C-alpha positions in Angstrom: -2.7 -6.6 -16.7 -3.6 -9.3 -13.9 -2.8 -9.1 -10.0 0.3 -10.8 -10.3 1.5 -8.7 -13.0 0.7 -5.7 -11.6 2.6 -6.6 -8.4 5.5 -7.2 -10.5 6.0 -4.5 -12.1 5.1 -2.2 -9.7 7.9 -4.5 -7.0 10.4 -3.6 -9.7 9.7 -0.1 -10.2 10.0 0.5 -6.3 13.1 -1.6 -5.7 15.0 1.9 -6.6 12.7 4.2 -3.9 12.0 2.0 -0.8 13.3 -1.2 1.5 9.7 -2.4 1.4 8.4 -3.3 -2.4 6.9 -5.8 -2.7 4.4 -5.0 0.4 4.3 -1.6 -0.7 3.1 -2.8 -3.7 0.4 -5.4 -2.5 -0.4 -2.4 0.1 -1.3 0.2 -2.6 -2.9 -2.9 -4.8 -5.4 -4.3 -1.9 -6.2 -0.5 -1.2 -7.8 0.0 -5.1 -8.6 -3.3 -5.7 -10.5 -3.3 -1.7 -9.5 -6.3 -1.0 -7.3 -8.1 0.3 -3.6 -9.1 0.5 -4.8 -12.9 1.1 -7.1 -11.9 -2.6 -3.8 -11.0 -4.0 -2.1 -14.8 -4.1 -5.0 -16.9 -4.4 -6.1 -14.5 -7.2 -3.0 -14.1 -9.4 -4.1 -14.4 -12.7 -7.1 -11.7 -12.0 -7.6 -9.0 -14.0 -7.7 -6.3 -12.9 -10.1 -3.2 -14.1 -8.5 -0.1 -16.0 -10.0 2.2 -13.0 -8.1 0.8 -10.4 -5.2 -0.1 -12.8 -4.7 3.7 -12.9 -5.6 4.8 -9.6 -2.8 2.0 -8.8 -0.4 3.5 -11.3 -1.2 7.4 -9.6 -0.1 6.0 -6.1 3.4 3.9 -7.5 4.3 6.9 -8.6 4.0 9.3 -6.3 5.4 6.3 -4.2 8.2 6.3 -5.5 8.1 10.1 -4.8 8.8 9.4 -1.1 4.9 10.0 -0.3 4.7 7.6 3.0 1.6 4.8 2.2 -0.2 6.3 5.3 -1.4 9.5 3.2 -1.7 7.1 0.0 -4.3 5.2 1.5 -5.6 7.0 4.0 -5.6 5.1 7.1 -3.1 3.6 9.7 -3.2 0.8 12.2 -1.6 1.3 15.6 -2.7 -0.7 18.5 -6.0 -2.0 17.8 -7.1 0.5 16.2 -7.6 1.7 12.8 -6.3 6.0 12.0 -7.9 8.2 9.3 -3.9 9.5 8.6 -3.8 13.0 6.0 -1.4 15.2 5.1 -2.5 16.7 8.3 -1.7 15.0 10.7 1.8 12.5 11.9 2.0 8.8 11.1 1.5 6.8 14.4 4.7 5.4 14.4 5.7 1.6 15.6 7.2 2.3 18.4 4.9 4.3 19.9 3.2 1.7 20.1 6.2 0.4 22.7 4.4 2.7 25.4 1.1 2.0 24.6 1.8 -1.4 26.2 4.4 -0.4 29.4 
């Protein structure tokens, strides 16, 4: 499968369980490919190797079960930092960034 096909398939699967299905699919695929989101739009026809596709489908399945994206990727952007996140840590919320600015 290529980038575009995988994204379309993932978007369709995630729609039932996520309000941000397209973004979730893009974040997971770029994480598996170790590429930027721009890459997905620049090279939609680029084939995805089988190892990355397998990892992507495993993460997609976990996301459909409600596992947060930050736990799946192992990181979360907060303010100007990229924080490491595991199931043993709390995920920083966007509202908390407001406290930093005030």
